[in-house]
Residue frames relative to the residue before (quaternion, step in Angstrom):
aa qw qx qy qz dx dy dz
M 1.0000 0.0000 0.0000 0.0000 0.00 0.00 0.00
R 0.2072 -0.7799 0.5847 0.0834 3.44 -1.07 0.89
L 0.2141 -0.7831 0.5739 0.1074 3.58 -0.72 1.01
V 0.1843 -0.7458 0.6370 0.0638 3.63 -1.00 0.91
G 0.2234 -0.7577 0.5946 0.1496 3.60 -0.85 0.91
I 0.1149 -0.7862 0.6038 0.0650 3.47 -1.09 0.73
N 0.2292 -0.7325 0.6236 0.1487 3.59 -1.18 0.32
P 0.2506 -0.7980 0.5187 0.1769 3.62 0.06 1.17
G 0.7776 0.3144 -0.2786 0.4678 3.57 -1.16 0.74
T 0.6822 0.4791 -0.3584 0.4204 3.64 1.10 0.21
G 0.4726 0.6884 -0.4408 0.3295 3.65 1.23 0.10
D 0.7009 -0.4734 0.3144 0.4310 3.62 -1.18 0.37
Q 0.2243 -0.7906 0.5628 0.0889 3.45 -1.10 0.80
P 0.2207 -0.8670 0.4266 0.1330 3.57 0.46 1.23
D 0.7557 0.4167 -0.2258 0.4520 3.51 1.01 -0.63
A 0.3071 0.8054 -0.4322 0.2650 3.49 1.53 0.30
T 0.0617 -0.8045 0.5882 0.0546 3.67 -0.99 0.61
L 0.5457 -0.6202 0.4332 0.3604 3.52 -1.06 0.51
P 0.6416 0.4958 -0.3876 0.4386 3.69 0.88 -0.41
N 0.5698 0.5234 -0.3798 0.5071 3.57 1.19 -0.40
A 0.6582 0.4986 -0.3230 0.4623 3.64 0.76 -0.76
W 0.6262 0.5193 -0.3246 0.4825 3.63 0.97 -0.70
Q 0.6473 0.5119 -0.3261 0.4611 3.58 0.91 -0.91
A 0.6629 0.4920 -0.2842 0.4876 3.62 1.01 -0.91
I 0.6481 0.4739 -0.3717 0.4661 3.69 0.86 -0.65
A 0.6091 0.5363 -0.3675 0.4543 3.63 1.01 -0.62
A 0.6621 0.5017 -0.3016 0.4679 3.54 0.91 -0.94
F 0.6270 0.5318 -0.3049 0.4807 3.58 1.05 -0.88
I 0.6930 0.4514 -0.3148 0.4657 3.63 0.80 -0.77
A 0.5646 0.5813 -0.3615 0.4612 3.59 1.17 -0.61
D 0.7014 0.4646 -0.2679 0.4696 3.43 0.80 -1.21
L 0.5704 0.5493 -0.3667 0.4883 3.79 0.98 -0.58
A 0.6581 0.5102 -0.3485 0.4302 3.61 0.74 -0.96
E 0.6425 0.5064 -0.3207 0.4774 3.62 0.99 -0.69
M 0.6819 0.4107 -0.3004 0.5255 3.61 1.11 -0.19
D 0.5232 -0.6523 0.3913 0.3843 3.61 1.31 0.35
V 0.4893 0.6039 -0.4552 0.4343 3.64 1.08 0.69
T 0.1529 -0.8473 0.5073 0.0373 3.55 -0.38 1.29
V 0.2097 -0.7750 0.5827 0.1260 3.64 -0.41 1.09
T 0.2065 -0.8137 0.5352 0.0937 3.64 -0.66 1.05
R 0.8010 -0.0281 0.0253 0.5975 3.60 1.07 -0.45
V 0.1769 -0.7534 0.6283 0.0797 3.47 -1.23 0.79
D 0.1183 -0.7816 0.6108 0.0454 3.56 -0.85 1.13
R 0.3540 -0.7110 0.5558 0.2457 3.56 -0.92 0.72
R 0.1224 -0.7930 0.5957 0.0363 3.57 -1.09 0.89
P 0.0952 -0.8374 0.5338 0.0684 3.63 0.40 1.19
D 0.5684 0.6092 -0.4081 0.3732 3.62 1.11 -0.47
V 0.7387 0.3890 -0.2681 0.4808 3.74 1.05 -0.28
D 0.3319 0.7440 -0.5021 0.2902 3.55 1.43 0.23
Q 0.2574 0.7698 -0.5662 0.1434 3.61 -0.87 0.66
G 0.8853 0.0087 -0.0557 0.4616 3.57 -1.18 1.01
G 0.7434 -0.4236 0.2236 0.4668 3.56 1.09 0.76
W 0.5859 0.4449 -0.4270 0.5258 3.52 1.23 0.44
F 0.2910 -0.7563 0.5809 0.0771 3.55 -1.19 0.92
G 0.3385 -0.7858 0.4864 0.1769 3.66 -0.74 1.01
F 0.0338 0.7636 -0.6438 0.0342 3.45 -1.10 0.89
I 0.1866 -0.6989 0.6646 0.1869 3.52 -1.36 0.27
L 0.1692 -0.7474 0.6386 0.0703 3.53 -0.94 1.22
H 0.1724 -0.7444 0.6379 0.0958 3.55 -0.96 0.93
H 0.1452 0.7684 -0.5945 0.1874 3.42 -0.80 1.27
D 0.8840 0.0760 -0.0049 0.4613 3.45 -1.24 0.62
G 0.6838 -0.4658 0.2591 0.4984 3.67 1.04 0.72
K 0.6749 0.4834 -0.2944 0.4734 3.52 1.11 0.10
S 0.2030 -0.7389 0.6236 0.1545 3.58 -1.31 0.21
T 0.0087 0.8270 -0.5589 0.0606 3.61 -0.46 1.11
R 0.4050 -0.7363 0.5105 0.1824 3.54 -0.95 1.05
V 0.0726 -0.7779 0.6239 -0.0154 3.59 -0.88 1.03
E 0.0177 -0.7398 0.6597 0.1315 3.63 -0.97 0.70
M 0.2088 -0.7937 0.5690 0.0528 3.48 -0.54 1.26
P 0.3883 -0.7031 0.5245 0.2824 3.61 -0.93 0.77
G 0.4369 -0.7059 0.5149 0.2139 3.55 -1.10 0.76
V 0.4427 0.6477 -0.5065 0.3578 3.66 0.88 0.77
P 0.7056 -0.4716 0.3193 0.4217 3.50 -1.27 0.24
L 0.6571 -0.6054 0.2874 0.3451 3.49 -0.79 0.99
A 0.6350 0.5530 -0.3174 0.4362 3.61 1.07 -0.95
E 0.6319 0.5384 -0.3479 0.4357 3.63 1.15 -0.71
V 0.7426 0.4165 -0.2223 0.4750 3.60 1.03 -0.63
R 0.7483 0.4264 -0.1932 0.4700 3.52 1.05 -0.81
E 0.8556 0.2501 -0.0872 0.4448 3.60 0.78 -0.94
S 0.4978 0.6426 -0.4246 0.3987 3.61 1.30 0.17
G 0.6035 -0.5796 0.4344 0.3334 3.58 -1.35 0.39
P 0.6975 -0.4538 0.3137 0.4574 3.72 -1.11 0.23
L 0.7350 0.4031 -0.3246 0.4380 3.71 0.69 -0.50
G 0.7553 0.3701 -0.2360 0.4867 3.63 1.12 -0.30
A 0.5631 0.6460 -0.3837 0.3440 3.57 1.12 -0.39
V 0.4012 -0.6541 0.5891 0.2531 3.54 -1.13 0.73
R 0.3649 -0.7866 0.4557 0.2010 3.58 -0.75 1.02
V 0.3750 -0.6756 0.5884 0.2381 3.53 -1.42 0.35
Y 0.2704 -0.7592 0.5677 0.1679 3.62 -0.78 0.75
V 0.0099 -0.7529 0.6581 0.0005 3.71 -0.83 0.95
D 0.8447 -0.1049 0.0264 0.5243 3.50 -0.66 1.19
G 0.7799 -0.3910 0.1848 0.4525 3.57 0.96 0.98
S 0.6484 0.4838 -0.2802 0.5167 3.63 1.24 -0.30
S 0.2967 -0.7388 0.5744 0.1905 3.64 -1.00 0.84
W 0.0238 -0.7943 0.6040 -0.0607 3.40 -1.18 1.05
L 0.4885 -0.5802 0.5242 0.3872 3.52 -1.23 0.33
W 0.7365 -0.4664 0.2429 0.4254 3.54 -1.11 0.59
G 0.7039 0.4385 -0.2663 0.4912 3.74 0.61 -1.14
L 0.6617 0.4855 -0.3076 0.4815 3.65 0.90 -0.70
A 0.6283 0.5254 -0.3310 0.4687 3.59 1.06 -0.68
L 0.6019 0.5309 -0.3618 0.4743 3.57 1.04 -0.67
D 0.6844 0.4664 -0.3184 0.4611 3.61 0.81 -0.85
A 0.6503 0.5078 -0.3430 0.4490 3.56 0.96 -0.84
F 0.6470 0.4996 -0.3495 0.4579 3.57 0.96 -0.72
A 0.6879 0.4998 -0.3040 0.4296 3.63 0.78 -0.84
D 0.6864 0.4609 -0.2307 0.5130 3.56 1.33 -0.55
A 0.4421 0.7587 -0.4110 0.2447 3.65 1.33 -0.23
E 0.4149 -0.6723 0.5389 0.2924 3.54 -1.01 0.68
P 0.5634 -0.5962 0.4342 0.3722 3.59 -1.14 0.40
E 0.4293 -0.6563 0.5501 0.2869 3.68 -1.19 0.71
D 0.4700 -0.6615 0.5170 0.2725 3.38 -1.16 0.81
């Protein structure tokens, strides 16, 4: 028997849009502010866009952290359960929304 591991919420999102990703990034930044993480600048990284995720660099607290945000409606990434939620990538690792916030806050500075 062969087992195949899957990570729900990481498959291609063919209906994703950049405006949805911007809306999600804005909500992500607002949630970070509630955790006392201040994002001072957002840079768009189209070179890392792939499969419905859109690349951003968020500058905060003397750090720069890469985030790939899915371009799906915000409710699909922020408020769904673990088997249906579309994941957020922080420095290359996929997370559910709340865990992505924690991973972002704990991120090491990029060189």
